[in-house]
A tleap script that builds the chain and sets N, CA, C and O, in Angstrom:
source leaprc.protein.ff14SB
mol = sequence {
  NMET GLU ARG LEU LEU HIE LEU ASP ARG THR
  LEU ASP GLU LEU ASP GLY PRO ALA TRP PRO
  PRO ALA PRO PRO ASP ALA THR GLY LEU VAL
  THR LYS VAL HIE ALA LEU ARG ARG ARG PRO
  LEU SER GLY LEU SER PRO ALA ASP LEU ARG
  THR LEU VAL THR GLN GLN VAL SER LEU PRO
  TYR VAL LEU PRO LEU ALA VAL ALA LEU LEU
  LEU GLU ASP PRO MET LEU ASP ALA TYR PHE
  TYR GLU GLY ASP LEU LEU LEU ALA VAL GLY
  GLY LEU PRO ALA SER ALA TRP THR LEU PHE
  PRO ASP LEU ALA ALA ARG LEU THR ALA ALA
  VAL LYS ASP LEU PRO ALA ASP ALA THR ALA
  GLU LEU ALA ARG LEU ALA GLY ARG GLU GLY
  LEU GLY GLY PHE GLY CVAL
}
set mol.1.N position { 25.020 52.047 2.646 }
set mol.1.CA position { 26.070 52.990 3.368 }
set mol.1.C position { 25.610 53.217 4.749 }
set mol.1.O position { 26.465 53.685 5.500 }
set mol.2.N position { 24.358 52.969 5.283 }
set mol.2.CA position { 23.947 53.229 6.220 }
set mol.2.C position { 24.776 52.740 7.498 }
set mol.2.O position { 24.639 53.349 8.559 }
set mol.3.N position { 25.481 51.839 7.418 }
set mol.3.CA position { 26.447 50.789 8.238 }
set mol.3.C position { 27.369 52.098 8.683 }
set mol.3.O position { 27.568 52.284 9.883 }
set mol.4.N position { 27.872 52.910 7.790 }
set mol.4.CA position { 28.953 53.823 8.022 }
set mol.4.C position { 28.461 54.927 9.427 }
set mol.4.O position { 29.313 55.664 9.923 }
set mol.5.N position { 27.231 54.918 9.876 }
set mol.5.CA position { 26.797 55.750 10.622 }
set mol.5.C position { 27.126 55.121 11.808 }
set mol.5.O position { 27.126 55.971 12.699 }
set mol.6.N position { 27.448 53.859 12.296 }
set mol.6.CA position { 27.918 53.317 13.406 }
set mol.6.C position { 29.339 53.215 13.690 }
set mol.6.O position { 29.836 52.245 14.262 }
set mol.7.N position { 30.058 54.341 13.237 }
set mol.7.CA position { 31.438 54.354 13.521 }
set mol.7.C position { 32.116 54.341 15.065 }
set mol.7.O position { 33.306 54.165 15.326 }
set mol.8.N position { 31.245 54.529 15.813 }
set mol.8.CA position { 31.546 54.641 17.251 }
set mol.8.C position { 31.455 53.116 17.820 }
set mol.8.O position { 31.900 52.762 18.912 }
set mol.9.N position { 30.823 52.316 16.914 }
set mol.9.CA position { 30.513 50.989 17.661 }
set mol.9.C position { 31.391 49.919 17.124 }
set mol.9.O position { 31.934 50.171 16.048 }
set mol.10.N position { 31.597 48.927 17.603 }
set mol.10.CA position { 32.488 47.932 17.454 }
set mol.10.C position { 31.863 46.498 16.483 }
set mol.10.O position { 30.639 46.380 16.428 }
set mol.11.N position { 32.405 45.857 16.031 }
set mol.11.CA position { 32.189 44.726 15.369 }
set mol.11.C position { 31.310 43.630 16.131 }
set mol.11.O position { 30.386 42.941 15.699 }
set mol.12.N position { 31.863 43.684 17.351 }
set mol.12.CA position { 31.398 42.506 18.217 }
set mol.12.C position { 29.740 43.183 18.791 }
set mol.12.O position { 28.887 42.589 19.452 }
set mol.13.N position { 29.716 44.357 18.347 }
set mol.13.CA position { 28.292 45.000 18.935 }
set mol.13.C position { 27.486 45.055 17.549 }
set mol.13.O position { 26.277 44.921 17.739 }
set mol.14.N position { 27.802 45.199 16.361 }
set mol.14.CA position { 27.181 45.140 15.389 }
set mol.14.C position { 26.823 44.005 14.795 }
set mol.14.O position { 25.826 43.824 14.097 }
set mol.15.N position { 27.805 43.102 15.135 }
set mol.15.CA position { 27.979 41.769 14.017 }
set mol.15.C position { 27.809 40.561 14.993 }
set mol.15.O position { 28.570 39.606 14.837 }
set mol.16.N position { 26.876 40.524 15.983 }
set mol.16.CA position { 26.796 39.499 17.060 }
set mol.16.C position { 26.536 38.460 16.627 }
set mol.16.O position { 26.155 38.379 15.460 }
set mol.17.N position { 26.668 37.254 17.487 }
set mol.17.CA position { 27.148 37.513 18.912 }
set mol.17.C position { 28.762 37.831 19.153 }
set mol.17.O position { 29.669 37.559 18.366 }
set mol.18.N position { 28.875 38.450 20.392 }
set mol.18.CA position { 30.290 38.927 20.199 }
set mol.18.C position { 31.328 37.642 20.531 }
set mol.18.O position { 30.992 36.684 21.227 }
set mol.19.N position { 32.410 37.771 20.020 }
set mol.19.CA position { 33.069 36.444 20.096 }
set mol.19.C position { 33.965 36.491 21.195 }
set mol.19.O position { 34.397 37.576 21.586 }
set mol.20.N position { 34.353 35.194 21.844 }
set mol.20.CA position { 35.014 35.266 23.218 }
set mol.20.C position { 36.429 35.776 22.811 }
set mol.20.O position { 36.797 36.012 21.660 }
set mol.21.N position { 37.224 35.918 24.055 }
set mol.21.CA position { 38.612 36.083 23.843 }
set mol.21.C position { 39.413 35.157 22.989 }
set mol.21.O position { 39.149 33.955 23.043 }
set mol.22.N position { 40.318 35.566 22.243 }
set mol.22.CA position { 40.888 34.374 21.350 }
set mol.22.C position { 41.630 33.436 22.505 }
set mol.22.O position { 41.991 33.932 23.572 }
set mol.23.N position { 41.811 32.095 22.200 }
set mol.23.CA position { 42.343 31.147 23.069 }
set mol.23.C position { 43.884 31.392 23.621 }
set mol.23.O position { 44.479 31.986 22.723 }
set mol.24.N position { 44.563 31.217 24.493 }
set mol.24.CA position { 45.689 31.395 24.669 }
set mol.24.C position { 46.842 30.900 23.525 }
set mol.24.O position { 47.808 31.601 23.223 }
set mol.25.N position { 46.612 29.797 23.046 }
set mol.25.CA position { 47.304 29.381 21.778 }
set mol.25.C position { 47.215 29.505 20.603 }
set mol.25.O position { 47.847 28.847 19.776 }
set mol.26.N position { 46.274 30.523 20.336 }
set mol.26.CA position { 45.896 31.062 19.109 }
set mol.26.C position { 47.079 31.745 18.342 }
set mol.26.O position { 48.009 32.358 18.867 }
set mol.27.N position { 46.902 31.555 17.162 }
set mol.27.CA position { 48.197 32.252 16.410 }
set mol.27.C position { 47.763 33.695 16.270 }
set mol.27.O position { 46.585 34.033 16.379 }
set mol.28.N position { 48.803 34.576 16.012 }
set mol.28.CA position { 49.061 35.885 15.935 }
set mol.28.C position { 47.663 36.567 15.124 }
set mol.28.O position { 46.998 37.516 15.539 }
set mol.29.N position { 47.486 35.948 14.119 }
set mol.29.CA position { 46.263 36.378 13.386 }
set mol.29.C position { 45.120 36.367 13.908 }
set mol.29.O position { 44.412 37.372 13.843 }
set mol.30.N position { 44.649 35.075 14.618 }
set mol.30.CA position { 43.616 34.940 15.214 }
set mol.30.C position { 43.730 36.160 16.341 }
set mol.30.O position { 43.007 37.147 16.206 }
set mol.31.N position { 44.461 36.084 17.216 }
set mol.31.CA position { 44.440 36.933 18.195 }
set mol.31.C position { 44.184 38.487 17.777 }
set mol.31.O position { 43.448 39.196 18.465 }
set mol.32.N position { 44.899 39.021 16.494 }
set mol.32.CA position { 44.692 40.165 16.123 }
set mol.32.C position { 43.166 40.236 15.806 }
set mol.32.O position { 42.488 40.949 16.545 }
set mol.33.N position { 42.452 39.459 14.610 }
set mol.33.CA position { 41.317 39.676 14.214 }
set mol.33.C position { 40.070 39.777 15.658 }
set mol.33.O position { 39.126 40.566 15.679 }
set mol.34.N position { 40.417 38.713 16.812 }
set mol.34.CA position { 39.523 38.776 17.730 }
set mol.34.C position { 39.750 40.240 18.523 }
set mol.34.O position { 38.725 40.746 18.980 }
set mol.35.N position { 40.887 40.884 18.701 }
set mol.35.CA position { 40.994 42.296 19.128 }
set mol.35.C position { 40.183 43.322 18.403 }
set mol.35.O position { 39.450 44.166 18.919 }
set mol.36.N position { 40.450 43.102 16.962 }
set mol.36.CA position { 39.831 44.122 16.148 }
set mol.36.C position { 38.401 44.259 15.975 }
set mol.36.O position { 37.787 45.193 15.460 }
set mol.37.N position { 37.835 42.876 16.630 }
set mol.37.CA position { 36.425 43.168 16.422 }
set mol.37.C position { 36.041 43.976 17.885 }
set mol.37.O position { 34.889 44.369 18.068 }
set mol.38.N position { 36.928 44.150 18.730 }
set mol.38.CA position { 36.490 44.886 19.911 }
set mol.38.C position { 36.762 46.358 19.659 }
set mol.38.O position { 36.454 47.134 20.564 }
set mol.39.N position { 37.355 46.892 18.435 }
set mol.39.CA position { 37.726 48.316 18.488 }
set mol.39.C position { 36.773 49.173 17.727 }
set mol.39.O position { 36.319 48.693 16.688 }
set mol.40.N position { 36.422 50.300 18.066 }
set mol.40.CA position { 35.312 50.920 17.258 }
set mol.40.C position { 35.623 50.969 15.759 }
set mol.40.O position { 36.743 50.618 15.389 }
set mol.41.N position { 34.863 51.312 15.019 }
set mol.41.CA position { 34.885 50.935 13.465 }
set mol.41.C position { 35.705 52.331 13.152 }
set mol.41.O position { 36.574 52.294 12.281 }
set mol.42.N position { 35.493 53.308 13.707 }
set mol.42.CA position { 36.335 54.585 13.495 }
set mol.42.C position { 37.892 54.501 13.729 }
set mol.42.O position { 38.702 55.297 13.254 }
set mol.43.N position { 38.151 53.566 14.423 }
set mol.43.CA position { 39.501 53.243 14.925 }
set mol.43.C position { 40.465 52.256 14.216 }
set mol.43.O position { 41.642 52.022 14.490 }
set mol.44.N position { 39.649 51.708 13.193 }
set mol.44.CA position { 40.287 50.614 12.286 }
set mol.44.C position { 41.140 51.429 11.302 }
set mol.44.O position { 40.707 52.399 10.679 }
set mol.45.N position { 42.396 50.948 11.218 }
set mol.45.CA position { 43.374 51.767 10.150 }
set mol.45.C position { 43.117 50.905 8.799 }
set mol.45.O position { 42.349 49.943 8.799 }
set mol.46.N position { 43.785 51.310 7.716 }
set mol.46.CA position { 43.679 50.646 6.588 }
set mol.46.C position { 44.240 49.108 6.977 }
set mol.46.O position { 43.461 48.158 6.903 }
set mol.47.N position { 45.401 48.950 7.325 }
set mol.47.CA position { 45.898 47.588 7.562 }
set mol.47.C position { 44.823 46.951 8.432 }
set mol.47.O position { 44.684 45.776 8.090 }
set mol.48.N position { 44.172 47.224 9.235 }
set mol.48.CA position { 43.212 46.659 9.907 }
set mol.48.C position { 42.050 45.984 9.209 }
set mol.48.O position { 41.560 44.880 9.445 }
set mol.49.N position { 41.654 47.045 8.137 }
set mol.49.CA position { 40.283 46.825 7.363 }
set mol.49.C position { 41.151 45.869 6.194 }
set mol.49.O position { 40.362 45.147 5.585 }
set mol.50.N position { 42.240 45.740 5.852 }
set mol.50.CA position { 43.011 44.801 4.943 }
set mol.50.C position { 42.583 43.167 5.814 }
set mol.50.O position { 41.859 42.269 5.384 }
set mol.51.N position { 43.204 43.224 6.913 }
set mol.51.CA position { 43.241 42.069 7.629 }
set mol.51.C position { 41.899 41.496 7.876 }
set mol.51.O position { 41.763 40.276 7.785 }
set mol.52.N position { 40.694 42.399 8.241 }
set mol.52.CA position { 39.423 41.755 8.170 }
set mol.52.C position { 38.912 41.403 6.586 }
set mol.52.O position { 38.132 40.479 6.357 }
set mol.53.N position { 39.328 42.056 5.803 }
set mol.53.CA position { 38.472 41.756 4.362 }
set mol.53.C position { 39.271 40.430 4.184 }
set mol.53.O position { 38.525 39.509 3.850 }
set mol.54.N position { 40.499 40.096 4.306 }
set mol.54.CA position { 41.327 38.884 3.685 }
set mol.54.C position { 40.551 37.874 4.659 }
set mol.54.O position { 40.216 36.832 4.095 }
set mol.55.N position { 40.246 37.966 5.832 }
set mol.55.CA position { 39.601 36.992 6.666 }
set mol.55.C position { 38.205 36.794 6.410 }
set mol.55.O position { 37.624 35.803 6.854 }
set mol.56.N position { 37.764 37.461 5.888 }
set mol.56.CA position { 36.402 37.689 5.241 }
set mol.56.C position { 35.366 37.801 6.993 }
set mol.56.O position { 34.414 37.101 7.340 }
set mol.57.N position { 35.907 38.705 7.594 }
set mol.57.CA position { 35.101 38.910 8.838 }
set mol.57.C position { 34.211 40.217 8.817 }
set mol.57.O position { 34.671 41.305 8.468 }
set mol.58.N position { 33.105 40.057 9.155 }
set mol.58.CA position { 32.271 41.193 9.219 }
set mol.58.C position { 32.100 41.929 7.990 }
set mol.58.O position { 31.953 43.148 8.088 }
set mol.59.N position { 32.095 41.426 6.922 }
set mol.59.CA position { 32.080 42.178 5.736 }
set mol.59.C position { 30.862 43.297 5.474 }
set mol.59.O position { 31.171 44.346 4.910 }
set mol.60.N position { 29.732 43.112 5.809 }
set mol.60.CA position { 28.772 44.096 5.548 }
set mol.60.C position { 29.077 45.254 6.464 }
set mol.60.O position { 28.274 46.180 6.359 }
set mol.61.N position { 30.004 45.411 7.297 }
set mol.61.CA position { 30.592 46.479 7.970 }
set mol.61.C position { 32.028 47.036 7.548 }
set mol.61.O position { 32.429 48.193 7.421 }
set mol.62.N position { 32.681 45.764 7.369 }
set mol.62.CA position { 33.953 46.428 6.831 }
set mol.62.C position { 34.397 46.738 5.573 }
set mol.62.O position { 35.461 47.330 5.392 }
set mol.63.N position { 33.404 46.259 4.366 }
set mol.63.CA position { 33.690 46.449 3.049 }
set mol.63.C position { 33.365 47.752 2.925 }
set mol.63.O position { 34.278 48.506 2.589 }
set mol.64.N position { 32.144 48.267 3.138 }
set mol.64.CA position { 31.924 49.799 3.014 }
set mol.64.C position { 33.050 50.551 3.409 }
set mol.64.O position { 33.492 51.309 2.545 }
set mol.65.N position { 33.798 50.525 4.830 }
set mol.65.CA position { 34.754 51.270 5.011 }
set mol.65.C position { 36.047 51.156 4.125 }
set mol.65.O position { 36.773 52.129 3.926 }
set mol.66.N position { 36.287 49.924 3.612 }
set mol.66.CA position { 37.385 49.812 2.690 }
set mol.66.C position { 37.346 50.244 1.485 }
set mol.66.O position { 38.332 50.531 0.806 }
set mol.67.N position { 36.008 50.324 1.097 }
set mol.67.CA position { 35.521 51.100 -0.475 }
set mol.67.C position { 35.684 52.096 -0.295 }
set mol.67.O position { 36.325 52.678 -1.170 }
set mol.68.N position { 35.234 52.902 0.895 }
set mol.68.CA position { 35.499 54.342 0.796 }
set mol.68.C position { 36.786 55.055 0.682 }
set mol.68.O position { 36.984 56.139 0.134 }
set mol.69.N position { 37.827 54.108 1.420 }
set mol.69.CA position { 39.107 54.720 1.236 }
set mol.69.C position { 39.621 54.229 -0.035 }
set mol.69.O position { 40.446 54.948 -0.600 }
set mol.70.N position { 39.310 53.225 -0.541 }
set mol.70.CA position { 39.811 52.896 -2.033 }
set mol.70.C position { 39.209 53.929 -3.102 }
set mol.70.O position { 39.845 54.358 -4.065 }
set mol.71.N position { 38.129 54.201 -2.843 }
set mol.71.CA position { 37.685 55.308 -3.639 }
set mol.71.C position { 38.481 56.527 -3.936 }
set mol.71.O position { 38.690 56.971 -5.065 }
set mol.72.N position { 39.010 57.147 -2.540 }
set mol.72.CA position { 39.750 57.888 -2.683 }
set mol.72.C position { 41.211 57.980 -2.944 }
set mol.72.O position { 41.859 58.989 -3.225 }
set mol.73.N position { 41.649 56.657 -2.793 }
set mol.73.CA position { 42.862 56.331 -3.261 }
set mol.73.C position { 43.184 54.796 -3.555 }
set mol.73.O position { 43.782 54.137 -2.704 }
set mol.74.N position { 42.741 54.172 -4.891 }
set mol.74.CA position { 42.913 52.928 -5.137 }
set mol.74.C position { 43.896 52.282 -5.093 }
set mol.74.O position { 43.838 51.053 -5.104 }
set mol.75.N position { 45.072 52.966 -5.029 }
set mol.75.CA position { 46.326 52.163 -4.932 }
set mol.75.C position { 47.055 52.363 -3.369 }
set mol.75.O position { 48.239 52.085 -3.180 }
set mol.76.N position { 46.178 52.870 -2.330 }
set mol.76.CA position { 46.453 52.850 -1.152 }
set mol.76.C position { 47.230 51.590 -0.646 }
set mol.76.O position { 46.860 50.440 -0.882 }
set mol.77.N position { 48.222 51.887 -0.004 }
set mol.77.CA position { 49.251 50.897 0.793 }
set mol.77.C position { 48.819 51.018 2.180 }
set mol.77.O position { 49.144 51.910 2.964 }
set mol.78.N position { 47.816 49.720 2.466 }
set mol.78.CA position { 47.432 49.589 3.609 }
set mol.78.C position { 48.392 48.962 4.655 }
set mol.78.O position { 48.191 49.080 5.863 }
set mol.79.N position { 49.490 48.260 4.108 }
set mol.79.CA position { 50.217 47.554 5.057 }
set mol.79.C position { 51.324 46.817 4.051 }
set mol.79.O position { 52.430 46.985 4.565 }
set mol.80.N position { 51.419 46.195 3.027 }
set mol.80.CA position { 52.626 45.688 2.581 }
set mol.80.C position { 53.066 46.469 1.228 }
set mol.80.O position { 54.238 46.737 0.965 }
set mol.81.N position { 52.093 46.755 0.510 }
set mol.81.CA position { 52.656 47.719 -0.667 }
set mol.81.C position { 51.529 48.356 -1.315 }
set mol.81.O position { 50.395 48.142 -0.887 }
set mol.82.N position { 51.728 49.110 -2.295 }
set mol.82.CA position { 50.733 49.976 -3.228 }
set mol.82.C position { 49.691 49.117 -3.453 }
set mol.82.O position { 50.133 48.067 -3.920 }
set mol.83.N position { 48.286 49.098 -3.303 }
set mol.83.CA position { 47.563 48.572 -3.825 }
set mol.83.C position { 46.833 47.439 -3.194 }
set mol.83.O position { 45.731 47.102 -3.627 }
set mol.84.N position { 47.475 46.757 -2.054 }
set mol.84.CA position { 47.316 45.826 -1.137 }
set mol.84.C position { 45.817 45.677 -0.798 }
set mol.84.O position { 45.224 44.614 -0.987 }
set mol.85.N position { 45.222 46.784 -0.288 }
set mol.85.CA position { 44.101 46.747 0.210 }
set mol.85.C position { 42.983 46.166 -0.965 }
set mol.85.O position { 42.081 45.337 -0.848 }
set mol.86.N position { 43.458 46.993 -2.181 }
set mol.86.CA position { 42.459 46.579 -3.709 }
set mol.86.C position { 42.462 45.460 -3.816 }
set mol.86.O position { 41.439 44.834 -4.093 }
set mol.87.N position { 43.712 44.861 -3.610 }
set mol.87.CA position { 43.790 43.294 -4.017 }
set mol.87.C position { 43.038 42.513 -3.180 }
set mol.87.O position { 42.388 41.525 -3.522 }
set mol.88.N position { 43.154 43.056 -1.869 }
set mol.88.CA position { 42.404 42.067 -1.033 }
set mol.88.C position { 41.012 42.151 -1.018 }
set mol.88.O position { 40.331 41.157 -0.765 }
set mol.89.N position { 40.373 43.575 -1.341 }
set mol.89.CA position { 39.051 43.781 -1.864 }
set mol.89.C position { 38.517 42.982 -2.862 }
set mol.89.O position { 37.384 42.510 -2.767 }
set mol.90.N position { 39.384 42.758 -3.993 }
set mol.90.CA position { 39.056 42.267 -5.382 }
set mol.90.C position { 39.168 40.787 -5.289 }
set mol.90.O position { 38.595 40.099 -6.133 }
set mol.91.N position { 39.805 40.284 -4.407 }
set mol.91.CA position { 39.805 38.778 -4.132 }
set mol.91.C position { 38.622 38.416 -3.287 }
set mol.91.O position { 38.600 37.206 -3.066 }
set mol.92.N position { 37.616 39.088 -2.736 }
set mol.92.CA position { 36.475 38.528 -2.348 }
set mol.92.C position { 35.499 37.913 -3.265 }
set mol.92.O position { 35.205 38.524 -4.293 }
set mol.93.N position { 34.977 36.795 -3.010 }
set mol.93.CA position { 34.011 36.054 -3.823 }
set mol.93.C position { 32.585 36.973 -4.130 }
set mol.93.O position { 32.036 37.699 -3.300 }
set mol.94.N position { 32.260 36.806 -5.154 }
set mol.94.CA position { 31.052 37.919 -5.840 }
set mol.94.C position { 29.872 37.974 -4.570 }
set mol.94.O position { 29.236 39.007 -4.361 }
set mol.95.N position { 29.694 36.858 -3.846 }
set mol.95.CA position { 28.659 37.084 -2.820 }
set mol.95.C position { 28.853 38.123 -2.053 }
set mol.95.O position { 27.870 38.830 -1.835 }
set mol.96.N position { 30.123 38.484 -1.458 }
set mol.96.CA position { 30.499 39.644 -0.591 }
set mol.96.C position { 29.746 40.753 -1.175 }
set mol.96.O position { 29.267 41.531 -0.350 }
set mol.97.N position { 29.552 40.983 -2.306 }
set mol.97.CA position { 29.166 42.376 -2.827 }
set mol.97.C position { 27.536 42.466 -3.074 }
set mol.97.O position { 27.029 43.494 -3.523 }
set mol.98.N position { 26.745 41.267 -2.731 }
set mol.98.CA position { 25.430 41.413 -2.818 }
set mol.98.C position { 24.733 42.396 -2.310 }
set mol.98.O position { 23.668 42.747 -2.818 }
set mol.99.N position { 25.299 43.025 -1.126 }
set mol.99.CA position { 24.504 43.870 -0.498 }
set mol.99.C position { 25.252 45.350 -0.745 }
set mol.99.O position { 25.032 46.276 0.036 }
set mol.100.N position { 26.096 45.495 -1.816 }
set mol.100.CA position { 26.663 46.471 -2.307 }
set mol.100.C position { 26.688 46.510 -3.808 }
set mol.100.O position { 27.824 46.715 -4.237 }
set mol.101.N position { 25.861 46.386 -4.633 }
set mol.101.CA position { 26.150 46.391 -5.816 }
set mol.101.C position { 26.641 48.063 -6.404 }
set mol.101.O position { 27.342 48.232 -7.401 }
set mol.102.N position { 26.168 49.027 -5.655 }
set mol.102.CA position { 26.651 50.301 -6.060 }
set mol.102.C position { 28.056 50.628 -5.693 }
set mol.102.O position { 28.759 51.381 -6.368 }
set mol.103.N position { 28.442 50.037 -4.601 }
set mol.103.CA position { 29.863 50.296 -4.187 }
set mol.103.C position { 30.816 49.428 -5.265 }
set mol.103.O position { 31.883 49.858 -5.703 }
set mol.104.N position { 30.253 48.176 -5.597 }
set mol.104.CA position { 30.955 47.518 -6.612 }
set mol.104.C position { 31.059 48.246 -7.902 }
set mol.104.O position { 32.180 48.263 -8.411 }
set mol.105.N position { 30.188 48.790 -8.461 }
set mol.105.CA position { 30.315 49.419 -9.566 }
set mol.105.C position { 31.080 50.703 -9.467 }
set mol.105.O position { 31.857 50.944 -10.391 }
set mol.106.N position { 30.976 51.566 -8.483 }
set mol.106.CA position { 31.819 52.638 -8.235 }
set mol.106.C position { 33.577 52.131 -8.375 }
set mol.106.O position { 34.385 52.520 -9.217 }
set mol.107.N position { 33.779 51.241 -7.350 }
set mol.107.CA position { 35.239 50.632 -7.350 }
set mol.107.C position { 35.569 50.278 -8.739 }
set mol.107.O position { 36.624 50.702 -9.214 }
set mol.108.N position { 34.580 49.364 -9.615 }
set mol.108.CA position { 35.296 48.942 -10.594 }
set mol.108.C position { 35.505 50.205 -11.647 }
set mol.108.O position { 36.460 50.345 -12.410 }
set mol.109.N position { 34.482 50.999 -11.509 }
set mol.109.CA position { 35.062 52.403 -12.349 }
set mol.109.C position { 36.663 53.093 -12.014 }
set mol.109.O position { 37.594 53.414 -12.753 }
set mol.110.N position { 36.463 53.135 -10.552 }
set mol.110.CA position { 37.665 53.849 -10.282 }
set mol.110.C position { 39.025 52.903 -10.604 }
set mol.110.O position { 40.146 53.381 -10.776 }
set mol.111.N position { 38.748 51.681 -10.643 }
set mol.111.CA position { 39.838 50.886 -11.037 }
set mol.111.C position { 40.151 50.929 -12.427 }
set mol.111.O position { 41.330 50.995 -12.775 }
set mol.112.N position { 39.147 50.894 -13.325 }
set mol.112.CA position { 39.307 51.284 -14.826 }
set mol.112.C position { 39.872 52.687 -15.037 }
set mol.112.O position { 40.514 52.916 -16.061 }
set mol.113.N position { 39.708 53.454 -14.301 }
set mol.113.CA position { 40.749 54.675 -14.354 }
set mol.113.C position { 41.900 54.602 -14.224 }
set mol.113.O position { 42.542 55.464 -14.824 }
set mol.114.N position { 42.589 53.695 -13.503 }
set mol.114.CA position { 43.727 53.860 -13.233 }
set mol.114.C position { 44.502 53.374 -14.340 }
set mol.114.O position { 44.034 52.621 -15.194 }
set mol.115.N position { 46.055 53.933 -14.329 }
set mol.115.CA position { 46.929 53.835 -15.470 }
set mol.115.C position { 47.298 52.089 -15.708 }
set mol.115.O position { 47.567 51.230 -14.868 }
set mol.116.N position { 47.184 52.005 -17.150 }
set mol.116.CA position { 47.757 50.583 -17.347 }
set mol.116.C position { 48.648 50.141 -16.739 }
set mol.116.O position { 48.435 48.977 -16.398 }
set mol.117.N position { 49.794 50.625 -16.360 }
set mol.117.CA position { 51.046 50.053 -15.649 }
set mol.117.C position { 50.619 49.816 -14.202 }
set mol.117.O position { 51.042 48.766 -13.718 }
set mol.118.N position { 50.048 50.400 -13.608 }
set mol.118.CA position { 49.632 50.342 -12.075 }
set mol.118.C position { 48.588 48.933 -12.191 }
set mol.118.O position { 48.862 48.075 -11.352 }
set mol.119.N position { 47.595 48.644 -12.995 }
set mol.119.CA position { 46.682 47.634 -13.151 }
set mol.119.C position { 47.794 46.342 -13.387 }
set mol.119.O position { 47.872 45.397 -12.602 }
set mol.120.N position { 48.631 46.483 -14.612 }
set mol.120.CA position { 49.449 45.676 -14.682 }
set mol.120.C position { 50.374 44.988 -13.614 }
set mol.120.O position { 50.684 43.800 -13.515 }
set mol.121.N position { 50.758 46.168 -12.773 }
set mol.121.CA position { 51.436 45.547 -11.709 }
set mol.121.C position { 50.851 45.082 -10.555 }
set mol.121.O position { 51.508 44.561 -9.653 }
set mol.122.N position { 49.557 45.250 -10.520 }
set mol.122.CA position { 48.650 44.812 -9.378 }
set mol.122.C position { 48.182 43.465 -9.885 }
set mol.122.O position { 47.992 42.627 -9.004 }
set mol.123.N position { 47.971 43.115 -11.072 }
set mol.123.CA position { 48.014 41.868 -11.626 }
set mol.123.C position { 49.113 41.119 -11.383 }
set mol.123.O position { 48.937 40.041 -10.815 }
set mol.124.N position { 50.354 41.492 -11.725 }
set mol.124.CA position { 51.486 40.682 -11.581 }
set mol.124.C position { 51.596 40.139 -10.000 }
set mol.124.O position { 51.989 39.008 -9.713 }
set mol.125.N position { 51.196 41.109 -9.066 }
set mol.125.CA position { 51.262 41.076 -7.479 }
set mol.125.C position { 50.333 39.904 -7.142 }
set mol.125.O position { 50.624 39.096 -6.261 }
set mol.126.N position { 49.247 39.835 -7.841 }
set mol.126.CA position { 48.070 38.895 -7.803 }
set mol.126.C position { 48.345 37.672 -8.237 }
set mol.126.O position { 47.732 36.719 -7.754 }
set mol.127.N position { 49.302 37.488 -9.208 }
set mol.127.CA position { 49.592 36.398 -9.725 }
set mol.127.C position { 48.812 36.020 -10.946 }
set mol.127.O position { 49.115 34.990 -11.548 }
set mol.128.N position { 47.891 36.732 -11.328 }
set mol.128.CA position { 47.225 36.498 -12.579 }
set mol.128.C position { 47.025 37.604 -13.426 }
set mol.128.O position { 47.143 38.777 -13.072 }
set mol.129.N position { 46.659 37.129 -14.782 }
set mol.129.CA position { 46.457 37.779 -15.892 }
set mol.129.C position { 45.861 39.466 -15.985 }
set mol.129.O position { 46.306 40.382 -16.675 }
set mol.130.N position { 44.688 39.469 -15.008 }
set mol.130.CA position { 44.081 40.615 -15.104 }
set mol.130.C position { 43.382 40.808 -13.485 }
set mol.130.O position { 43.633 39.976 -12.614 }
set mol.131.N position { 42.607 41.843 -13.254 }
set mol.131.CA position { 42.360 42.233 -11.910 }
set mol.131.C position { 40.610 41.436 -12.096 }
set mol.131.O position { 39.620 42.041 -11.684 }
set mol.132.N position { 40.540 40.530 -12.533 }
set mol.132.CA position { 39.344 39.816 -12.417 }
set mol.132.C position { 37.961 40.585 -12.187 }
set mol.132.O position { 37.394 41.079 -13.162 }
set mol.133.N position { 37.419 40.689 -10.919 }
set mol.133.CA position { 36.079 41.001 -10.866 }
set mol.133.C position { 35.936 42.559 -11.146 }
set mol.133.O position { 34.841 43.117 -11.082 }
set mol.134.N position { 37.123 43.229 -11.464 }
set mol.134.CA position { 37.079 44.572 -11.610 }
set mol.134.C position { 37.151 44.862 -13.206 }
set mol.134.O position { 37.225 45.988 -13.698 }
set mol.135.N position { 37.123 43.844 -13.802 }
set mol.135.CA position { 36.686 43.883 -15.324 }
set mol.135.C position { 38.105 44.506 -16.038 }
set mol.135.O position { 37.854 45.156 -17.053 }
set mol.136.N position { 39.497 44.425 -15.701 }
set mol.136.CA position { 40.428 45.010 -16.202 }
set mol.136.C position { 41.416 44.193 -16.460 }
set mol.136.O position { 42.451 44.618 -16.974 }
savepdb mol mol.pdb
quit
């Protein structure tokens, strides 16, 4: 969690080398991700974190921020629907959690405490039987 001490810095500063500006013909998503890397961590919204998580950009810095929000509200509506940030984080490969086994355990416990109807709805939205890595 010591990475949370750097909230005044950008991903380009923390997770270099800095990315060049997005090419003029880049998609909206590519342009957005490039711009997010230049924003201080403290200025990243839940929607921004969801974007960075789904694109697996700078996860050692982004994942602790996303989990901190999810521990407060696992069903947080970051952009699209309730639980969208949780599903984005839950869709990460196991290797993304290597640096953060404690965060993984705490988030898994929080998900297990969710009402059954909430986890069923998340599983439906994810298009799978359960929530996989969360053991639900």
